[in-house]
N, C-alpha and C positions, 0 to 999 in steps of 0.2 A: 794823569792820563786825560786827554781831551775827550769831550763828549761828542761822539760821532753823530748824535741826533740833534745837536745845537743848530739854530738857524744861523744865517749869515755866511753861507758858502762852505767850502772845504776847510776843515780845521787844519792848523799847522801840525806837522809831525811832532810827536812827543819824543824828545831825545831819550828819556828813560825807557819808553816802550821800544824804541828802535834798538837800544842797547840790549834789552831782554831778547829780542828776536835774534840778534847776533850771538848772544850767549847760548840760545837753544840750538842754533846751527852748529856752533863749535863743540858743544858738549854732547849732543845727541844726534847730530846729522840731519835734523829736520829744518828745512829752509822755508820759513813762512814769510820771508821778506817780499815775496811776490803776491801775497794774498791782499785782497781789498781791505783797507784799514778799518772802515766802519764795522763790518761784520766780525773781523778778527779781534778788534778791541772789545767788542761786545761779549764775545765768547770768553776771552781771557778774564774780563771783569767778572763774569758769572762765576768762574772757577775761584777767583780771588775772594769773592763774597762768601762762597761755600766754606773756605778755610778761615774766614774772618780777618783778611788782610786788606788794607786800604791802599797802600802805595806800591808802585811797581818795583822800586829798588828793594823794598822790604820783602816783596814776593820773590824776587830773584835770590835774596839771601836765604829765604825759606827753601827754595829749590836746591841750593848748595848744601844745606844742612839735612834736608829730607829728600834724597834722590827718588824715593818711591812716589813722590808727588808728580813726577814727569808723566806717568801713565794716565792718571785721571785728567791731567791738563791736555794731553794729546787727544784723549777720547772726547773731551769737550770741544776742541778745535776741529777735529776731523769727524764731521757728522756723517756717519755711515748709514744713509737711508737707501735701501735697495730692496728688490723683490724679484721673483721669477717673472720673466717676460713682461717687465715694466713697460707701459705704453704698448699694449698688445697689437694695435693696428700697425705700428711701425715694424714690429717683429714679423707679422704676417706678410707685410710688403717685402721684407728682406727674404723671407722663405720662398715666396711665390715668384718675385720678379728679379731679384739681384743675386741670390745665392746660386742659381744654376750657372750664371755667367762667371761668378767667382770660381766655382768648382771646375768649370771648363777651362779657365785660363791658368789654374794652379798647376804646379808640377806634381811629381810623385808624392811630395809631402805638402800638406795643407797647413799653413802656419797662421794662427789667429792670436791676436793680442787684446786682452781686456785690461785696459789701463784704468786704475782706480776701481778695483774690483770689490772693495769693501769686504763683506763677509761671504762672498763667493756665489751669490745667486745668479749674477749675470754670467759668470764663467760656466756654470752648470747649465744655464739656459742655452748658451752656445753649444755645449756638448749635446744636449737633447736635440737641438735643431739640426746639427750636422749628422748625428746618429740616425735621425729619421730620414735625412736626405741620402746618406751613403749606405746605411746598414751597419750593424754593429761590427762586423768583421773588417770592412773597409775602413771604418772609423778608427779601430784599434791600430791598423797598419799605416794609415796615412796622416792622421790628424794630430797636431800638437797645439794645445791651447795654453798660452802663457798669460797668467793672471797675476797682476802686480798691484801693490798699494804701498803706502808709506806707514800704515798703521799695523804694527806687529801683532797686536791683540786681535784685530780683524782677520789677519792672515791665519793666525792660529785657529780661529773659529772656522775659517773657510776650509782649511786642510782637513778638518774632521768630517766635512761633508754630511753633517747631521743637522736636521731641521725639525722644528715642531710642526704639527698639523696646520697651525695658523700661518706659519711662514711659507707653506706650500700653496697658499691661496691662489697664486697666479697660474697653477698647473691644472690640467684636466684630470679627471679620475683615471683615464687610460694612461696618461703620462706618469702619474704617481705609481700605478701598478707595474708599469714596464721598467721604470728607471730607479725606483726606490724600494727599499725593504724595511719594514718596521723593526726597530730594536728598542724595546722599552717604550718610553713615551715619545721617541723621536723617529724620524725616517732618514735612512742613510742611503746616499747615492751609490749606484752600482760600482763595485770595486774594479771590474774589468775595464770600464770606461773611465773611472777615476784616474787611472794611471796616465792617461793622455792629458790631464789637466795639471799644469805645473804652476805652483804658487811661489812667489818670491817678492822680496822688497825692492822697489824701484821708485826713486824720486824723479818725477817728470821734469823738475826744474834743473837738477844737477847730475843725474845719472844718465849713462848712455842708453839709447833706446834699443828695444828688440828690433832686429833687422829682417828684411825679406818677408814681410807680413802680407798675407792675401786679404785679410779682413781685420780691421782695427776698430775697437769700440772704446770711446773715451766719453762717456755719457755723464752729463751733469757734474763735470769736474772742472772744466775750464772757467766756469763762471765764478769760482772762488779766487781767481788770480787777476792781477792787474793786466791792463792792455799790453804793456811791455812784456810781461812774463808770458802772457798768452801767445804773443808772436814768437817768442823763443821756443815755447813748447810745440807750437804748430810746425815750426821748422824741423823739429826732431821727429814729429809724427809723419811729416812729408818724407823725410829720409827713411823712415822705417817701412813705408809701404812699397810693395812691388809696383811696377808700372801700371798694372791693371787692378791694383788694390782699391778697396772701398773703405771709406771712413764713415762711421756711424756715431753721431753726436746726440746729446740730449735735447729735449724740447726747447730749452732756454738758450741754446747756442746756435748762432746763425752763420758765422764766418763771412759776414758781408764785407769786411775790410781785408780779407785774405784771399781774394779771388785769383790772385796770381799763383797761389799754391794749390788750391782745390777748386774744382768745378762742381756745381750742384748737380746731382743726379735726380734727387727729389727733395726740394727745399722744404716742403711742408713736413716731411717725415725726417728731415735732417740727415740725408745720405749724400755723400760727396765722393768724388773721384780725384785721384792725384793728377795734377797738370804737369806738362813737360816730362811725361814718363814714358815716352815711346822707347821700345827696345832699340839697342844699337843697330840691329839688323834692318830696322825700318827707317833709320835716319838717312837723309841724302848723303851720298858719298861724293866729295869733290872729285871732279874728273880732270886729270892732267891734260894740258893742251897737246893735241896730236901733232906729231912731226910729219913732214911731207915724206911719204914712203918712196923708196927707190923704185924705179920702173921695173915692172914684172911683165913677162909675156902672159897671155891668157892661159897657155898650157902650163907654165910654171905655177901660176897662181892657183889653177884648179888642182894641180898635183899637190901643192902645199896644203890646201884646204882638206883634201882627201886624207893626206898623211897625218895631219893634225887630229882628225877624227879617229883614224885607225889606231893611232898610238895613245889616245886619251886613257888616263889611268882608270876611269870608271867604265864599266860595260855599257855600251850604247848601241841602239838600233834606230834606224830611220824608216818610217812608213809613209808612202806617198798618199795623196788625197783619195786614191781609189782603193786603199787598204793593202797594197803590195809592199813587200820588203824592198827598200831602196838601198840600204847600206847596213853593214854589220862591222863593228870594229874588232880588233884582235882580242881585247879583254872579254868581249861578249862571246867570242868563239871558245875561249878557255873556260868560262864560267857557266854559260847558258846552253851550250850544245847546239849552237847555230853557226853557220859559216857562209862563205861566198856563194855556195851552191844554192842557198835559200833566197838569194837576191832575185826578185821578180816573182816569187811565189806569194799567194795570198797570205797575209799575216795570220788570219784566223785558222789556217790549216796547220800552223806550227804549234808544237806543244807549249812553247813559251807564252803563247797568247792566253792560255788558261791555267797554266801550272808554272810556278807555285801560287799565282794569284791571277784572278780574272782581269785581263788588261783591255779586252775589247770594249767593255762598258766604260772603262776609264778614258780610252781614246775618244769615244763618242761624247762623253761628258766634257772633256777638255775642248773639243771642237765646238760643241753647242754653246758652252758658257764662255768660250774665248779666254780661258785662263788655265794656268798649270794645275794639274791634279797630283796630289801626293798620296802615296800608299806606303805607310811606314810599318816597320817591323815585319816585313815579308820574309818568311823562313823557307829556304830551299834545302831539301835533303837529298843526298846522293849516297848510294850503297857504299859502305866501307869508309865513309868520310864524315867528318864533323859537319853538322848543319851550318849553312851560311845564311846570314841575315842581311837583307837589303832594305834601304829606303828607296822606293821607286818614284821617279818624277816623270810624269807624262806632260809634255809641253807642246802646244800647237804652234806651227810655223806658217807664216803668211807672206804672200807676195807684196810688192809695192802697192798694188791696188786693193789690198786687204782681203783678197780671196785666199782660201785655204791652200797652202802648198803641200802640207803633210804634217807628220807628227814625229817628234824625237822622244825616245824612251831611254832614260838613264837609270842604271842600277848602281846606287852608291853602296859599297860594301861597308856595313856598320857592325860586322860581327865582333870585332875587338871591343868596340864601344859597348855593345850589348853584354859582352862577357864581363867587362868591368862593372857595368851597371848591375848585373846579376850578383857578382861578388860583393858589391857594395850593399845590395839589398840583403844578401845573406849575412853580411857582417852586422847590418842594422838589426836583423832578426835575432842574431846571437846576442847583441847588446840588449834587445828587448827581453829575451829569455833570461839573461843574467839579472836584469832589473826585476823581473817578476819573481825570480827565486829569492832575490834580496828582500822584496816586499813580503813574500811568504814567511821568510825567517823572522823578519821584524815583528810580524803580527803576534808572535808567541809572547812578547813582552809589550803590553800596550803603552806603557809610559815611555820606554826606550824607543818604541816604534815611532811615536810622535816626534821625538827629538831627532831621530835618524832621518825620518822622512822630510822634516823641515830642513835638515842640513843638505840632503840630496837635492831637494828642489832649489834651495838657495844656490847650491853649486851649479846646477844646470842653468839657472837664470844668469848667473855670473858668466858661464861659458858663452851664452848668447851675447851678452854685453861685450865680451872680449872681441867680437868682430868690430866693434867701434872703438874700444879702448882697452889696452892691456892692463891699465892700472886697476880696473875692477877685480881682476883675478888676484892681484896682490892683496887687495883689501879683503876679499873673501877668505883667502888663506889665513890672514891674521885673525879674522873672526872665528874660523874653524879651530885654530890653535887655542884661542881664548876659551871657546866652548869646551874643548878637551881638558884644558886646565881646570875649568870650573867643575866639570864632571869628576875629575880626579879628586879635587878638593872636597866635593860633596860626598864621594865614597869614603874618604878618610874621616870626615865628620860623622858619617853614619856608623863606621866601624867603631870609632871612639865612643859614640853614644851607646852602641850595643854592648861594648865592654863595661861601660859605667852601669848600665841597667843590670847586666849579669852580676857585677860585683855587689850592687845594692841588694839584689835578690838573695845572693849567698849570705850577705851580712844579716838580712832580716830572718832568713831561715836559721842561721846560727843563733841569733838572739832568742827567737821563739823556742828553739830546741833546748836552750840552756835553762829555761824555767822549770823548776820542780813541779809547779802547779800547772794544771791544764789551762790552756788559753784558747778561747774561741772568739771570733769576730763575726758579727752579723751586720747586714745592710739594713736600711730603714724598713724593709719588708720582712725582716727576721730570717733572711736566707744566709746560710753559712758561707763566709768568705775565707776564713782562716781556722785551722784545726791543728794544734801543734802535737808533737810526739807525746808529751805528757798526757794530753787528752786522749790520744789513741790508747796509751797504756792503761789509763784509768777506766775507760768505758768499753774498750775492745772494738772500736770502730775506726777504720782508716780514714785519712783525709779525703781520698778519692771517692769514698762511699758517702760522705756527708756534704762535700762541696756542692753548693747550689741548692741544697735541700732546706726546707723550712725547719727551723730549730725545734719547734714544738712537735713536729712529726717524727723526731728521732726516737728510736727505741733504745734508751739507755737507762741505767739504774738511778738517774737523778730526776726528781719530780719537777719537770720543766714547766709545768703549768703554774707552779708557785712563783716562777721567775717572770711570768708574763707581765704583771703590773709594773715591776721594776724596769723591765726593758722598755715598756711604752713610755714611762716617765722620762727615762734617760734619752730616748730617741727624740721625744718631743721637747726636751729641755725644760720640763716642768719641775724637776726635783733638784736635790743637791748634785754636785758633780760626781759623787761616788755613793753607792748604796750597797750595804753588806747584809747578808742573811745566812744563817746556819741551817742546813738541811740534812736530814737523814737520807742516806742513799745506799745503793748496793753496787760494788765495783764489778769489774768484768770477771773476777774469780768467784763471785757470789757472796762475798763477805760484806757485812754491814759496815759502812763508814760514815763518819760525820764530815760533811763538806761545807767549808766556808766559801760562799759565793759572793764575789764583789762585781758589781755591774757599773761600768763607767761609759759615758758617752764620748764620741769623737766626731770631728767634722773635717771635711776636705778644705774648708776655708770659711771666711766670715759669711754668716747667713746661709751656709750650705749644710744640709743634714748629711751626716756621714754614716751613722749606725751606732753600734755599741760594742764594747769589749767586755768579755765575761771571763773572770779569773776564778778557777775552781781549785781550792786548796784542801785536799782530803786529810783527815786524821782518823786513826782507828776508833771505832765506836766503843 
């Protein structure tokens, strides 16, 4: 492997090392070919030194024979250095200057992507920032935070949402109190907000990006990739962002060579905005060349204009510069309760000027600012009918000399759209409710909960990637089937192990019960572990009465204090392997008996103290 620190320019690529990278990509789906070679070679060498291997081909053979080596190798390569609100000044700038614009431009759902989230501190910092800005209720209803990484071990830690007091160093005491609850030695993020943070595996180099994102964080990640790979990744990040979306990078990442994709918003703090992202509605529309119209008389032309307005599909009124009604179309007569008799009346005297929405101020604002004014979601209720919802547009009209001619007011009926939107929101709430119920059920079994939550989040991440490629869904289905097979296999192994332990216990019980002599087993502290049926019959004390008791504290007819020296020698391993003594005793029936007691040591393994076995063989005195 070449020495990346050697003088004399850039070292030649090592074919063995490149072959190792291809092997890692094909076997485990980790593509490190885009990483900068000096730092990547240095980290792989460090891991090779830890396992005592010198050459790359030998290390590749080691990976094939020991697949558990992949995890420590990836942990060495993927350095997950993160903290809450890292570079606090940049986060404060995001909160105070940029976040209000992002929230204002976002739709009903605010989508955020933390790419390269490591152990989750960045994703939960985003959750805290947005919860402070929106409030907890709005946060739960509107926000989806997608946090991705290629390191499965880091994602597992992130899903637990539990951190030590030291790891919370970037948070204020007020934030810790509001968003975390202590559980043992760790602090756990609020579960009601945790459900909006979705963790999943995503490789920036080869996986499809999350789409329609309002705020995208990719901090201190790009610097590990080559310039060519960075360009490929930035193209995907550009695709992921909404037209008004904001990109937040790390302090070491400048994007100076990618100005065609992103424009700097604050270069010092590394905030950028997507270029070329104007909505389709804002783009200039090519105008077809006008054909020479056929000749019209002024009367016919005036009649045509009037009829066009009267038959327009949207309700429409015209008000002249003096505030009098100049024209009302047929749709307005049907929907708004005005007609031709109101033409010439002051607009402010009509009910439609202030109900269902105040229009007089909107007319004045449109004329003063010389621009259209929109009033959206205006609801009009009529007795015995379903409410009608309008988007109202107030547009000023001007003469050729730019003096005010009047104002036109258009009522667009969006009732059907709003109904569909309400049904969609209801369906989303139903989905959220179902998801919460599923979470509540899963919490009953902590181990199963972690596996199921991981699967659900992986599936949701895959559904997002489906917008860019259908192949991701097929891959996720295969992974899910594999996980189910592994779980079934694990359950089978557990059942077989349980049956084997039960059979062994029954075997040992049968062996001990077959002894004519009493048998007792004690641990190094002389506490009783085993007490067979012959011992129960001899001394009249059941196994459940002596289990865990100190042997010398038992009230039986055997002078146990005489056994103490033998027991100590056997446990300490200072005497012969077996010692025998004859003792006079009284059995449970009160009869004197002569008992031959044999004490033997036993051990769990080499150099491990196990305790002693006591064999009590009675004979009539």
